[in-house]
PyMOL commands that place a pseudoatom at each C-alpha (Angstrom):
pseudoatom trace, name=CA, resn=MET, resi=1, chain=A, elem=C, hetatm=0, pos=[0.134, 27.608, 49.084]
pseudoatom trace, name=CA, resn=SER, resi=2, chain=A, elem=C, hetatm=0, pos=[-3.520, 26.705, 48.886]
pseudoatom trace, name=CA, resn=ASP, resi=3, chain=A, elem=C, hetatm=0, pos=[-5.021, 24.427, 46.237]
pseudoatom trace, name=CA, resn=ASP, resi=4, chain=A, elem=C, hetatm=0, pos=[-6.910, 27.381, 44.696]
pseudoatom trace, name=CA, resn=SER, resi=5, chain=A, elem=C, hetatm=0, pos=[-3.773, 29.471, 44.233]
pseudoatom trace, name=CA, resn=ILE, resi=6, chain=A, elem=C, hetatm=0, pos=[-1.911, 26.503, 42.651]
pseudoatom trace, name=CA, resn=LYS, resi=7, chain=A, elem=C, hetatm=0, pos=[-4.858, 25.950, 40.307]
pseudoatom trace, name=CA, resn=ASN, resi=8, chain=A, elem=C, hetatm=0, pos=[-4.918, 29.663, 39.378]
pseudoatom trace, name=CA, resn=ASP, resi=9, chain=A, elem=C, hetatm=0, pos=[-1.139, 29.627, 38.764]
pseudoatom trace, name=CA, resn=GLU, resi=10, chain=A, elem=C, hetatm=0, pos=[-1.449, 26.585, 36.500]
pseudoatom trace, name=CA, resn=GLU, resi=11, chain=A, elem=C, hetatm=0, pos=[-4.323, 28.164, 34.566]
pseudoatom trace, name=CA, resn=SER, resi=12, chain=A, elem=C, hetatm=0, pos=[-2.436, 31.416, 34.075]
pseudoatom trace, name=CA, resn=LEU, resi=13, chain=A, elem=C, hetatm=0, pos=[0.682, 29.533, 32.941]
pseudoatom trace, name=CA, resn=PHE, resi=14, chain=A, elem=C, hetatm=0, pos=[-1.389, 27.511, 30.485]
pseudoatom trace, name=CA, resn=ARG, resi=15, chain=A, elem=C, hetatm=0, pos=[-3.167, 30.611, 29.112]
pseudoatom trace, name=CA, resn=SER, resi=16, chain=A, elem=C, hetatm=0, pos=[0.173, 32.369, 28.788]
pseudoatom trace, name=CA, resn=ALA, resi=17, chain=A, elem=C, hetatm=0, pos=[1.662, 29.428, 26.883]
pseudoatom trace, name=CA, resn=MET, resi=18, chain=A, elem=C, hetatm=0, pos=[-1.372, 29.231, 24.565]
pseudoatom trace, name=CA, resn=ARG, resi=19, chain=A, elem=C, hetatm=0, pos=[-1.831, 32.969, 23.820]
pseudoatom trace, name=CA, resn=ASP, resi=20, chain=A, elem=C, hetatm=0, pos=[-0.302, 32.739, 20.299]
pseudoatom trace, name=CA, resn=VAL, resi=21, chain=A, elem=C, hetatm=0, pos=[-2.047, 29.489, 19.383]
pseudoatom trace, name=CA, resn=THR, resi=22, chain=A, elem=C, hetatm=0, pos=[-4.714, 29.627, 16.690]
pseudoatom trace, name=CA, resn=PRO, resi=23, chain=A, elem=C, hetatm=0, pos=[-7.541, 27.127, 17.145]
pseudoatom trace, name=CA, resn=LEU, resi=24, chain=A, elem=C, hetatm=0, pos=[-7.962, 24.568, 14.391]
pseudoatom trace, name=CA, resn=LYS, resi=25, chain=A, elem=C, hetatm=0, pos=[-11.074, 24.694, 12.247]
pseudoatom trace, name=CA, resn=PRO, resi=26, chain=A, elem=C, hetatm=0, pos=[-13.503, 21.971, 13.246]
pseudoatom trace, name=CA, resn=ASP, resi=27, chain=A, elem=C, hetatm=0, pos=[-13.456, 19.031, 10.883]
pseudoatom trace, name=CA, resn=ASN, resi=28, chain=A, elem=C, hetatm=0, pos=[-17.000, 17.776, 10.837]
pseudoatom trace, name=CA, resn=LYS, resi=29, chain=A, elem=C, hetatm=0, pos=[-16.430, 15.190, 8.143]
pseudoatom trace, name=CA, resn=VAL, resi=30, chain=A, elem=C, hetatm=0, pos=[-16.489, 11.508, 8.937]
pseudoatom trace, name=CA, resn=LYS, resi=31, chain=A, elem=C, hetatm=0, pos=[-13.550, 9.701, 7.395]
pseudoatom trace, name=CA, resn=LEU, resi=32, chain=A, elem=C, hetatm=0, pos=[-14.687, 6.370, 6.001]
pseudoatom trace, name=CA, resn=LYS, resi=33, chain=A, elem=C, hetatm=0, pos=[-12.590, 3.545, 4.689]
pseudoatom trace, name=CA, resn=LYS, resi=34, chain=A, elem=C, hetatm=0, pos=[-13.318, 2.495, 1.155]
pseudoatom trace, name=CA, resn=ALA, resi=35, chain=A, elem=C, hetatm=0, pos=[-15.767, -0.397, 1.225]
pseudoatom trace, name=CA, resn=PRO, resi=36, chain=A, elem=C, hetatm=0, pos=[-14.224, -3.690, 0.104]
pseudoatom trace, name=CA, resn=LYS, resi=37, chain=A, elem=C, hetatm=0, pos=[-15.396, -5.072, -3.196]
pseudoatom trace, name=CA, resn=ILE, resi=38, chain=A, elem=C, hetatm=0, pos=[-17.752, -7.963, -2.540]
pseudoatom trace, name=CA, resn=ILE, resi=39, chain=A, elem=C, hetatm=0, pos=[-17.186, -11.022, -4.677]
pseudoatom trace, name=CA, resn=HIS, resi=40, chain=A, elem=C, hetatm=0, pos=[-20.181, -13.297, -4.955]
pseudoatom trace, name=CA, resn=PRO, resi=41, chain=A, elem=C, hetatm=0, pos=[-19.351, -16.970, -5.379]
pseudoatom trace, name=CA, resn=GLU, resi=42, chain=A, elem=C, hetatm=0, pos=[-21.193, -18.914, -8.032]
pseudoatom trace, name=CA, resn=PRO, resi=43, chain=A, elem=C, hetatm=0, pos=[-24.468, -20.387, -6.775]
pseudoatom trace, name=CA, resn=GLY, resi=44, chain=A, elem=C, hetatm=0, pos=[-23.970, -23.794, -5.197]
pseudoatom trace, name=CA, resn=HIS, resi=45, chain=A, elem=C, hetatm=0, pos=[-20.208, -23.223, -4.846]
pseudoatom trace, name=CA, resn=GLU, resi=46, chain=A, elem=C, hetatm=0, pos=[-18.795, -22.879, -1.373]
pseudoatom trace, name=CA, resn=ILE, resi=47, chain=A, elem=C, hetatm=0, pos=[-15.557, -20.922, -1.172]
pseudoatom trace, name=CA, resn=HIS, resi=48, chain=A, elem=C, hetatm=0, pos=[-13.755, -23.584, 0.841]
pseudoatom trace, name=CA, resn=ASP, resi=49, chain=A, elem=C, hetatm=0, pos=[-14.920, -26.578, -1.227]
pseudoatom trace, name=CA, resn=HIS, resi=50, chain=A, elem=C, hetatm=0, pos=[-11.299, -27.031, -2.312]
pseudoatom trace, name=CA, resn=ILE, resi=51, chain=A, elem=C, hetatm=0, pos=[-10.175, -27.814, 1.238]
pseudoatom trace, name=CA, resn=ILE, resi=52, chain=A, elem=C, hetatm=0, pos=[-9.454, -31.448, 1.926]
pseudoatom trace, name=CA, resn=ASP, resi=53, chain=A, elem=C, hetatm=0, pos=[-11.733, -32.526, 4.777]
pseudoatom trace, name=CA, resn=ASP, resi=54, chain=A, elem=C, hetatm=0, pos=[-9.111, -34.864, 6.246]
pseudoatom trace, name=CA, resn=VAL, resi=55, chain=A, elem=C, hetatm=0, pos=[-6.684, -31.996, 6.764]
pseudoatom trace, name=CA, resn=PHE, resi=56, chain=A, elem=C, hetatm=0, pos=[-9.302, -30.112, 8.749]
pseudoatom trace, name=CA, resn=SER, resi=57, chain=A, elem=C, hetatm=0, pos=[-10.435, -32.973, 10.930]
pseudoatom trace, name=CA, resn=ASP, resi=58, chain=A, elem=C, hetatm=0, pos=[-9.550, -32.739, 14.583]
pseudoatom trace, name=CA, resn=SER, resi=59, chain=A, elem=C, hetatm=0, pos=[-9.079, -36.498, 14.890]
pseudoatom trace, name=CA, resn=ASP, resi=60, chain=A, elem=C, hetatm=0, pos=[-5.392, -36.222, 13.994]
pseudoatom trace, name=CA, resn=ILE, resi=61, chain=A, elem=C, hetatm=0, pos=[-4.168, -33.395, 16.213]
pseudoatom trace, name=CA, resn=LEU, resi=62, chain=A, elem=C, hetatm=0, pos=[-0.592, -32.370, 15.544]
pseudoatom trace, name=CA, resn=HIS, resi=63, chain=A, elem=C, hetatm=0, pos=[1.738, -31.637, 18.405]
pseudoatom trace, name=CA, resn=ASP, resi=64, chain=A, elem=C, hetatm=0, pos=[5.005, -31.122, 16.543]
pseudoatom trace, name=CA, resn=CYS, resi=65, chain=A, elem=C, hetatm=0, pos=[5.503, -27.622, 15.232]
pseudoatom trace, name=CA, resn=PRO, resi=66, chain=A, elem=C, hetatm=0, pos=[8.468, -25.376, 14.432]
pseudoatom trace, name=CA, resn=ASP, resi=67, chain=A, elem=C, hetatm=0, pos=[8.859, -22.183, 16.463]
pseudoatom trace, name=CA, resn=ILE, resi=68, chain=A, elem=C, hetatm=0, pos=[8.773, -20.006, 13.327]
pseudoatom trace, name=CA, resn=LEU, resi=69, chain=A, elem=C, hetatm=0, pos=[6.054, -20.820, 10.806]
pseudoatom trace, name=CA, resn=ASP, resi=70, chain=A, elem=C, hetatm=0, pos=[7.020, -20.219, 7.181]
pseudoatom trace, name=CA, resn=PHE, resi=71, chain=A, elem=C, hetatm=0, pos=[5.246, -21.297, 3.991]
pseudoatom trace, name=CA, resn=SER, resi=72, chain=A, elem=C, hetatm=0, pos=[4.881, -20.011, 0.447]
pseudoatom trace, name=CA, resn=ARG, resi=73, chain=A, elem=C, hetatm=0, pos=[3.539, -21.384, -2.781]
pseudoatom trace, name=CA, resn=SER, resi=74, chain=A, elem=C, hetatm=0, pos=[5.905, -21.586, -5.729]
pseudoatom trace, name=CA, resn=GLY, resi=75, chain=A, elem=C, hetatm=0, pos=[5.945, -18.633, -8.074]
pseudoatom trace, name=CA, resn=LEU, resi=76, chain=A, elem=C, hetatm=0, pos=[5.526, -15.961, -5.415]
pseudoatom trace, name=CA, resn=GLN, resi=77, chain=A, elem=C, hetatm=0, pos=[7.804, -12.959, -5.905]
pseudoatom trace, name=CA, resn=PRO, resi=78, chain=A, elem=C, hetatm=0, pos=[10.748, -12.835, -3.462]
pseudoatom trace, name=CA, resn=ARG, resi=79, chain=A, elem=C, hetatm=0, pos=[9.941, -9.169, -2.754]
pseudoatom trace, name=CA, resn=ALA, resi=80, chain=A, elem=C, hetatm=0, pos=[6.380, -10.095, -1.728]
pseudoatom trace, name=CA, resn=LEU, resi=81, chain=A, elem=C, hetatm=0, pos=[7.727, -12.777, 0.619]
pseudoatom trace, name=CA, resn=LYS, resi=82, chain=A, elem=C, hetatm=0, pos=[10.219, -10.349, 2.156]
pseudoatom trace, name=CA, resn=LYS, resi=83, chain=A, elem=C, hetatm=0, pos=[7.465, -7.790, 2.817]
pseudoatom trace, name=CA, resn=LEU, resi=84, chain=A, elem=C, hetatm=0, pos=[5.330, -10.491, 4.404]
pseudoatom trace, name=CA, resn=ARG, resi=85, chain=A, elem=C, hetatm=0, pos=[8.146, -11.714, 6.680]
pseudoatom trace, name=CA, resn=GLN, resi=86, chain=A, elem=C, hetatm=0, pos=[8.975, -8.161, 7.749]
pseudoatom trace, name=CA, resn=GLY, resi=87, chain=A, elem=C, hetatm=0, pos=[5.331, -7.338, 8.475]
pseudoatom trace, name=CA, resn=LYS, resi=88, chain=A, elem=C, hetatm=0, pos=[5.308, -4.468, 6.005]
pseudoatom trace, name=CA, resn=ASN, resi=89, chain=A, elem=C, hetatm=0, pos=[1.963, -5.319, 4.409]
pseudoatom trace, name=CA, resn=PRO, resi=90, chain=A, elem=C, hetatm=0, pos=[-0.967, -3.315, 5.776]
pseudoatom trace, name=CA, resn=VAL, resi=91, chain=A, elem=C, hetatm=0, pos=[-3.024, -5.674, 7.941]
pseudoatom trace, name=CA, resn=GLU, resi=92, chain=A, elem=C, hetatm=0, pos=[-6.630, -5.634, 6.801]
pseudoatom trace, name=CA, resn=ASP, resi=93, chain=A, elem=C, hetatm=0, pos=[-8.121, -7.995, 9.369]
pseudoatom trace, name=CA, resn=LEU, resi=94, chain=A, elem=C, hetatm=0, pos=[-7.222, -10.135, 12.371]
pseudoatom trace, name=CA, resn=LEU, resi=95, chain=A, elem=C, hetatm=0, pos=[-8.434, -13.422, 13.817]
pseudoatom trace, name=CA, resn=ASP, resi=96, chain=A, elem=C, hetatm=0, pos=[-7.653, -14.359, 17.434]
pseudoatom trace, name=CA, resn=LEU, resi=97, chain=A, elem=C, hetatm=0, pos=[-7.885, -18.078, 18.246]
pseudoatom trace, name=CA, resn=HIS, resi=98, chain=A, elem=C, hetatm=0, pos=[-6.783, -17.783, 21.891]
pseudoatom trace, name=CA, resn=GLY, resi=99, chain=A, elem=C, hetatm=0, pos=[-8.662, -20.043, 24.260]
pseudoatom trace, name=CA, resn=LEU, resi=100, chain=A, elem=C, hetatm=0, pos=[-10.495, -22.012, 21.571]
pseudoatom trace, name=CA, resn=THR, resi=101, chain=A, elem=C, hetatm=0, pos=[-10.570, -25.779, 21.245]
pseudoatom trace, name=CA, resn=VAL, resi=102, chain=A, elem=C, hetatm=0, pos=[-9.137, -27.321, 18.085]
pseudoatom trace, name=CA, resn=ASN, resi=103, chain=A, elem=C, hetatm=0, pos=[-12.641, -27.829, 16.683]
pseudoatom trace, name=CA, resn=GLN, resi=104, chain=A, elem=C, hetatm=0, pos=[-13.687, -24.240, 17.472]
pseudoatom trace, name=CA, resn=ALA, resi=105, chain=A, elem=C, hetatm=0, pos=[-10.435, -22.870, 16.024]
pseudoatom trace, name=CA, resn=ARG, resi=106, chain=A, elem=C, hetatm=0, pos=[-10.924, -24.861, 12.802]
pseudoatom trace, name=CA, resn=LYS, resi=107, chain=A, elem=C, hetatm=0, pos=[-14.463, -23.524, 12.345]
pseudoatom trace, name=CA, resn=GLU, resi=108, chain=A, elem=C, hetatm=0, pos=[-13.444, -19.931, 13.109]
pseudoatom trace, name=CA, resn=LEU, resi=109, chain=A, elem=C, hetatm=0, pos=[-10.469, -20.122, 10.741]
pseudoatom trace, name=CA, resn=LEU, resi=110, chain=A, elem=C, hetatm=0, pos=[-12.557, -21.462, 7.852]
pseudoatom trace, name=CA, resn=LYS, resi=111, chain=A, elem=C, hetatm=0, pos=[-15.268, -18.872, 8.438]
pseudoatom trace, name=CA, resn=PHE, resi=112, chain=A, elem=C, hetatm=0, pos=[-12.673, -16.084, 8.670]
pseudoatom trace, name=CA, resn=LEU, resi=113, chain=A, elem=C, hetatm=0, pos=[-10.892, -17.120, 5.463]
pseudoatom trace, name=CA, resn=ASP, resi=114, chain=A, elem=C, hetatm=0, pos=[-14.223, -17.351, 3.607]
pseudoatom trace, name=CA, resn=GLU, resi=115, chain=A, elem=C, hetatm=0, pos=[-15.136, -13.842, 4.789]
pseudoatom trace, name=CA, resn=CYS, resi=116, chain=A, elem=C, hetatm=0, pos=[-11.738, -12.507, 3.704]
pseudoatom trace, name=CA, resn=VAL, resi=117, chain=A, elem=C, hetatm=0, pos=[-12.103, -14.022, 0.220]
pseudoatom trace, name=CA, resn=THR, resi=118, chain=A, elem=C, hetatm=0, pos=[-15.628, -12.617, -0.097]
pseudoatom trace, name=CA, resn=ALA, resi=119, chain=A, elem=C, hetatm=0, pos=[-14.489, -9.146, 0.996]
pseudoatom trace, name=CA, resn=GLY, resi=120, chain=A, elem=C, hetatm=0, pos=[-11.345, -9.178, -1.173]
pseudoatom trace, name=CA, resn=ILE, resi=121, chain=A, elem=C, hetatm=0, pos=[-9.037, -8.960, 1.850]
pseudoatom trace, name=CA, resn=ARG, resi=122, chain=A, elem=C, hetatm=0, pos=[-5.442, -10.001, 1.147]
pseudoatom trace, name=CA, resn=HIS, resi=123, chain=A, elem=C, hetatm=0, pos=[-3.306, -9.383, 4.251]
pseudoatom trace, name=CA, resn=VAL, resi=124, chain=A, elem=C, hetatm=0, pos=[-4.363, -10.709, 7.651]
pseudoatom trace, name=CA, resn=ILE, resi=125, chain=A, elem=C, hetatm=0, pos=[-2.924, -11.757, 10.984]
pseudoatom trace, name=CA, resn=ILE, resi=126, chain=A, elem=C, hetatm=0, pos=[-4.021, -14.946, 12.686]
pseudoatom trace, name=CA, resn=VAL, resi=127, chain=A, elem=C, hetatm=0, pos=[-3.183, -15.069, 16.386]
pseudoatom trace, name=CA, resn=HIS, resi=128, chain=A, elem=C, hetatm=0, pos=[-2.830, -18.693, 17.456]
pseudoatom trace, name=CA, resn=GLY, resi=129, chain=A, elem=C, hetatm=0, pos=[-0.906, -18.197, 20.673]
pseudoatom trace, name=CA, resn=LYS, resi=130, chain=A, elem=C, hetatm=0, pos=[2.284, -19.851, 21.840]
pseudoatom trace, name=CA, resn=GLY, resi=131, chain=A, elem=C, hetatm=0, pos=[0.659, -22.772, 23.619]
pseudoatom trace, name=CA, resn=PHE, resi=132, chain=A, elem=C, hetatm=0, pos=[1.497, -21.731, 27.162]
pseudoatom trace, name=CA, resn=ARG, resi=133, chain=A, elem=C, hetatm=0, pos=[-1.769, -23.280, 28.362]
pseudoatom trace, name=CA, resn=SER, resi=134, chain=A, elem=C, hetatm=0, pos=[-1.079, -26.531, 26.499]
pseudoatom trace, name=CA, resn=LYS, resi=135, chain=A, elem=C, hetatm=0, pos=[0.495, -29.381, 28.428]
pseudoatom trace, name=CA, resn=ASP, resi=136, chain=A, elem=C, hetatm=0, pos=[3.553, -30.003, 26.265]
pseudoatom trace, name=CA, resn=LYS, resi=137, chain=A, elem=C, hetatm=0, pos=[3.610, -28.099, 22.992]
pseudoatom trace, name=CA, resn=PRO, resi=138, chain=A, elem=C, hetatm=0, pos=[1.308, -25.653, 21.207]
pseudoatom trace, name=CA, resn=ILE, resi=139, chain=A, elem=C, hetatm=0, pos=[-1.626, -27.436, 19.593]
pseudoatom trace, name=CA, resn=ILE, resi=140, chain=A, elem=C, hetatm=0, pos=[-3.560, -24.652, 17.826]
pseudoatom trace, name=CA, resn=LYS, resi=141, chain=A, elem=C, hetatm=0, pos=[-0.331, -23.283, 16.338]
pseudoatom trace, name=CA, resn=ALA, resi=142, chain=A, elem=C, hetatm=0, pos=[0.545, -26.676, 14.841]
pseudoatom trace, name=CA, resn=MET, resi=143, chain=A, elem=C, hetatm=0, pos=[-2.962, -27.097, 13.469]
pseudoatom trace, name=CA, resn=VAL, resi=144, chain=A, elem=C, hetatm=0, pos=[-3.007, -23.568, 11.964]
pseudoatom trace, name=CA, resn=ASN, resi=145, chain=A, elem=C, hetatm=0, pos=[0.309, -24.402, 10.273]
pseudoatom trace, name=CA, resn=ARG, resi=146, chain=A, elem=C, hetatm=0, pos=[-1.305, -27.503, 8.775]
pseudoatom trace, name=CA, resn=TRP, resi=147, chain=A, elem=C, hetatm=0, pos=[-4.659, -25.932, 7.890]
pseudoatom trace, name=CA, resn=LEU, resi=148, chain=A, elem=C, hetatm=0, pos=[-3.248, -22.851, 6.145]
pseudoatom trace, name=CA, resn=ARG, resi=149, chain=A, elem=C, hetatm=0, pos=[-1.071, -25.010, 3.891]
pseudoatom trace, name=CA, resn=ALA, resi=150, chain=A, elem=C, hetatm=0, pos=[-4.212, -26.836, 2.702]
pseudoatom trace, name=CA, resn=VAL, resi=151, chain=A, elem=C, hetatm=0, pos=[-6.118, -23.696, 1.679]
pseudoatom trace, name=CA, resn=ASP, resi=152, chain=A, elem=C, hetatm=0, pos=[-5.601, -22.832, -2.001]
pseudoatom trace, name=CA, resn=ASN, resi=153, chain=A, elem=C, hetatm=0, pos=[-6.333, -19.140, -1.382]
pseudoatom trace, name=CA, resn=VAL, resi=154, chain=A, elem=C, hetatm=0, pos=[-3.369, -18.884, 1.013]
pseudoatom trace, name=CA, resn=LEU, resi=155, chain=A, elem=C, hetatm=0, pos=[-0.321, -17.844, -1.000]
pseudoatom trace, name=CA, resn=ALA, resi=156, chain=A, elem=C, hetatm=0, pos=[2.064, -17.572, 1.950]
pseudoatom trace, name=CA, resn=PHE, resi=157, chain=A, elem=C, hetatm=0, pos=[2.306, -17.172, 5.694]
pseudoatom trace, name=CA, resn=HIS, resi=158, chain=A, elem=C, hetatm=0, pos=[5.074, -16.379, 8.144]
pseudoatom trace, name=CA, resn=SER, resi=159, chain=A, elem=C, hetatm=0, pos=[5.354, -15.909, 11.899]
pseudoatom trace, name=CA, resn=ALA, resi=160, chain=A, elem=C, hetatm=0, pos=[4.715, -12.301, 12.854]
pseudoatom trace, name=CA, resn=GLN, resi=161, chain=A, elem=C, hetatm=0, pos=[7.153, -9.674, 14.040]
pseudoatom trace, name=CA, resn=LEU, resi=162, chain=A, elem=C, hetatm=0, pos=[7.313, -9.133, 17.828]
pseudoatom trace, name=CA, resn=LYS, resi=163, chain=A, elem=C, hetatm=0, pos=[5.141, -6.004, 17.566]
pseudoatom trace, name=CA, resn=ASP, resi=164, chain=A, elem=C, hetatm=0, pos=[2.342, -8.122, 16.050]
pseudoatom trace, name=CA, resn=GLY, resi=165, chain=A, elem=C, hetatm=0, pos=[2.578, -11.190, 18.296]
pseudoatom trace, name=CA, resn=GLY, resi=166, chain=A, elem=C, hetatm=0, pos=[5.882, -12.821, 17.344]
pseudoatom trace, name=CA, resn=SER, resi=167, chain=A, elem=C, hetatm=0, pos=[5.788, -16.599, 17.148]
pseudoatom trace, name=CA, resn=GLY, resi=168, chain=A, elem=C, hetatm=0, pos=[2.269, -16.529, 18.591]
pseudoatom trace, name=CA, resn=ALA, resi=169, chain=A, elem=C, hetatm=0, pos=[0.793, -15.144, 15.362]
pseudoatom trace, name=CA, resn=VAL, resi=170, chain=A, elem=C, hetatm=0, pos=[1.200, -15.432, 11.601]
pseudoatom trace, name=CA, resn=TYR, resi=171, chain=A, elem=C, hetatm=0, pos=[0.942, -12.977, 8.752]
pseudoatom trace, name=CA, resn=VAL, resi=172, chain=A, elem=C, hetatm=0, pos=[-1.111, -14.486, 5.937]
pseudoatom trace, name=CA, resn=LEU, resi=173, chain=A, elem=C, hetatm=0, pos=[-1.088, -13.412, 2.288]
pseudoatom trace, name=CA, resn=LEU, resi=174, chain=A, elem=C, hetatm=0, pos=[-4.237, -14.396, 0.397]
pseudoatom trace, name=CA, resn=LYS, resi=175, chain=A, elem=C, hetatm=0, pos=[-4.775, -14.601, -3.366]
pseudoatom trace, name=CA, resn=LYS, resi=176, chain=A, elem=C, hetatm=0, pos=[-6.178, -11.635, -5.197]
pseudoatom trace, name=CA, resn=PRO, resi=177, chain=A, elem=C, hetatm=0, pos=[-9.871, -12.169, -5.814]
pseudoatom trace, name=CA, resn=ALA, resi=178, chain=A, elem=C, hetatm=0, pos=[-10.859, -13.168, -9.341]
pseudoatom trace, name=CA, resn=THR, resi=179, chain=A, elem=C, hetatm=0, pos=[-12.296, -10.194, -11.173]
pseudoatom trace, name=CA, resn=ASP, resi=180, chain=A, elem=C, hetatm=0, pos=[-15.360, -10.465, -13.342]
pseudoatom trace, name=CA, resn=SER, resi=181, chain=A, elem=C, hetatm=0, pos=[-14.479, -8.982, -16.741]
for i in range(1, 181): cmd.bond("trace and resi %d" % i, "trace and resi %d" % (i + 1))
show_as sticks, trace
zoom trace
């Protein structure tokens, strides 16, 4: 059989299979996500002023870190923690710290958390990696574990499910933004 006859056979089979199909109406509307509510901090007040500088210094790099990261502030509902651990919260943003130095990762994390607070984002994933490029143990992962605990706006975090990066990433639950009433 020649290539032309095979092509003609395939076309006729396709047309035959599609003869009862009704084309969909074109949907010319652009589907936009609802814009996040922007919260403006008070003048002269930086969002991360509450962070203890010592915790975010890179002079004391941690090397000891559990495989599964888990933290929550007291008073958080058990159901909210369960949803976080199971990765059932819709992820609104993601930060990837792969390949960064400790100093770069610290700056990116602070900037990212500030942007999330400003935009009213509550559920994020931070990818810190598993430390395969580190000599002994993961460094960025240990530092992220330390840094997130020091941020008042972080209510809880837990290592991600395999589909979202497993022990190389964490789900983070941030406080609801204060509303101006």
